[in-house]
VOGU-3710 file (C-alpha; in Angstrom, 3 decimals, decimal comma):
1> xxxxxxxxxx> 0,140/0,163/-0,058  1,453/3,391/-0,930  -0,272/6,362/0,666  0,992/10,069/-0,375  2,772/9,292/-3,544  1,043/12,858/-4,688  3,962/14,379/-2,265  6,755/13,132/-4,483  7,956/16,377/-6,602  7,700/15,032/-10,530
11> xxxxxxxxxx> 10,070/17,448/-11,783  12,608/18,175/-9,223  15,510/16,556/-8,060  15,064/15,924/-4,128  16,412/13,724/-1,277  14,779/10,651/0,217  15,186/9,823/3,829  13,199/6,933/5,102  13,285/4,640/8,036  15,255/1,450/8,111
21> xxxxxxxxxx> 14,144/-1,685/9,727  15,007/-4,121/6,541  17,609/-5,326/3,919  14,437/-4,858/1,609  13,796/-0,928/2,496  16,031/0,397/-0,919  13,904/-2,451/-2,789  10,460/-1,184/-1,560  11,276/2,242/-2,419  13,121/2,009/-5,335
31> xxxxxxxxxx> 10,115/-0,235/-6,879  7,578/2,703/-6,092  9,521/6,028/-6,989  11,625/4,387/-9,902  9,053/2,573/-11,820  6,783/5,555/-11,415  9,126/8,683/-12,206  11,474/6,671/-14,126  14,539/7,547/-12,317  17,153/5,784/-10,332
41> xxxxxxxxxx> 17,419/6,139/-6,582  21,166/6,448/-5,673  21,749/5,455/-2,319  24,237/6,459/0,115  25,453/3,028/1,985  28,259/2,131/3,987  31,631/0,922/2,498  31,158/-2,550/4,156  28,386/-3,640/1,542  31,217/-3,354/-0,943
51> xxxxxxxxxx> 33,510/-6,104/0,367  32,643/-9,056/-1,137  32,657/-9,338/-4,947  28,791/-10,368/-5,158  27,844/-7,284/-2,890  30,318/-4,840/-4,510  28,486/-5,595/-8,151  25,079/-5,611/-6,644  25,882/-2,065/-5,259  27,769/-0,535/-7,897
61> xxxxxxxxxx> 24,850/-1,856/-10,678  22,526/0,053/-8,752  24,282/3,331/-8,423  24,957/3,088/-4,321  27,990/6,006/-3,276  30,113/4,360/-0,649  30,195/6,122/2,614  33,392/5,858/4,322  33,363/6,570/8,000  37,077/7,398/8,402
71> xxxxxxxxxx> 36,315/10,620/6,524  32,995/10,952/8,519  31,303/10,666/4,836  32,030/13,217/3,648  33,398/11,895/0,436  29,959/10,562/-0,109  28,019/13,537/0,479  30,344/15,598/-1,962  29,333/12,679/-4,564  25,490/12,836/-3,406
81> xxxxxxxxxx> 25,774/16,467/-4,126  27,615/16,483/-7,548  24,645/13,478/-8,397  21,806/15,668/-7,407  23,234/18,420/-9,124  23,010/16,477/-12,403  19,429/15,599/-11,507  19,258/12,630/-9,822  17,638/11,485/-6,454  19,323/10,630/-3,867
91> xxxxxxxxxx> 18,203/7,775/-1,048  19,703/8,312/2,569  18,743/6,030/5,826  18,998/8,728/8,516  19,635/6,359/11,323  22,353/4,850/9,613  21,909/1,398/10,372  18,681/-1,097/10,144  16,717/-0,803/13,291  17,412/-4,024/15,343
101> xxxxxxxxxx> 13,683/-3,894/16,684  11,534/-1,884/14,396  11,495/1,159/16,084  13,149/4,243/14,516  16,744/5,209/15,867  18,229/8,589/16,139  19,125/10,282/13,024  22,172/11,541/11,919  22,944/14,675/10,579  24,153/13,772/6,873
111> xxxxxxxxxx> 20,834/14,331/4,995  20,600/17,602/7,132  24,072/18,230/5,499  23,470/17,055/2,047  20,070/19,009/1,918  21,932/22,256/3,295  24,992/21,956/0,947  23,068/20,646/-2,473  19,605/23,072/-1,473  17,512/20,410/-2,530
121> xxxxxxxxxx> 14,231/19,439/-0,546  13,879/16,113/1,703  10,968/13,995/1,288  10,195/11,863/4,346  9,195/8,301/3,967  8,048/6,128/6,412  8,000/2,068/5,713  5,823/-0,222/7,558  5,639/-3,655/7,642  9,253/-4,401/6,443
131> xxxxxxxxxx> 10,635/-5,357/9,810  7,854/-7,964/9,931  8,838/-9,357/6,486  12,436/-9,111/6,815  14,133/-8,330/10,184  17,672/-7,950/10,488  19,082/-11,229/10,866  16,776/-13,105/8,593  17,630/-14,387/5,038  14,749/-15,268/3,754
141> xxxxxxxxxx> 11,482/-13,025/3,815  8,203/-13,763/5,262  5,399/-14,101/2,893  1,885/-12,459/3,079  2,831/-9,862/4,631  1,645/-6,007/4,170  4,156/-3,288/3,447  2,519/0,209/3,668  4,833/3,237/2,452  3,906/6,731/3,376
151> xxxxxxxxxx> 5,384/9,574/1,692  5,427/12,822/3,548  5,403/16,300/1,919  9,038/17,867/0,552  10,690/19,731/3,759  12,378/22,819/2,204  15,232/24,316/4,574  15,923/27,144/2,232  15,680/29,438/5,349  19,314/28,029/6,526
161> xxxxxxxxxx> 20,852/28,210/2,947  22,528/31,740/3,741  23,506/30,982/7,383  26,846/29,570/8,884  25,795/26,004/9,313  26,604/24,698/12,673  26,040/21,680/14,801  22,510/23,554/16,253  21,404/23,682/12,885  22,356/20,089/11,958
171> xxxxxxxxxx> 20,560/18,662/14,685  17,439/21,033/14,218  16,826/19,815/10,837  17,726/16,307/11,258  15,189/16,113/14,707  12,851/17,536/12,348  13,183/15,234/9,662  12,999/12,223/12,257  9,985/13,615/13,667  8,059/13,722/9,980
181> xxxxxx> 9,515/9,961/9,546  8,137/9,383/12,911  4,602/10,831/12,006  4,431/8,873/9,268  4,945/5,326/10,894  1,719/6,113/12,676
//
């Protein structure tokens, strides 16, 4: 079930920020957005996802941007910013990892940093039911489970574009995004 698809900007570039409870989350969001807009989502994913040959081929094929924690993700955010300026869609899971219990984890500031640097809106998305379908540690998904995807209205942070970015602004924006995602999970 998809709710709020009309909130997706069809003629603009944007950043998707979604909760992350299952390995299937990028596929679920991608199947909705990519099919309807005919545009690929380029997710930012941890560099560890590229360590095996099969995993590296999979992630390179789908345009995953590797995030190197040794540089605090700065190179991944620069690549994502270039992608946005080329008209591509970027997907980020602000929690930084999959939730082990299905509940929302505190967000990290990467999505706020990217939105401010590239000056593009963030579209919050909540995926409900993916945790029950394929939680962390499960290799084969359960079948006959319902997944609901709720798409929120684009969030614009243009009031911060001309300000000096600091931790307080990044935290405020991140909390705002996470609050919107949490609201969409209800």
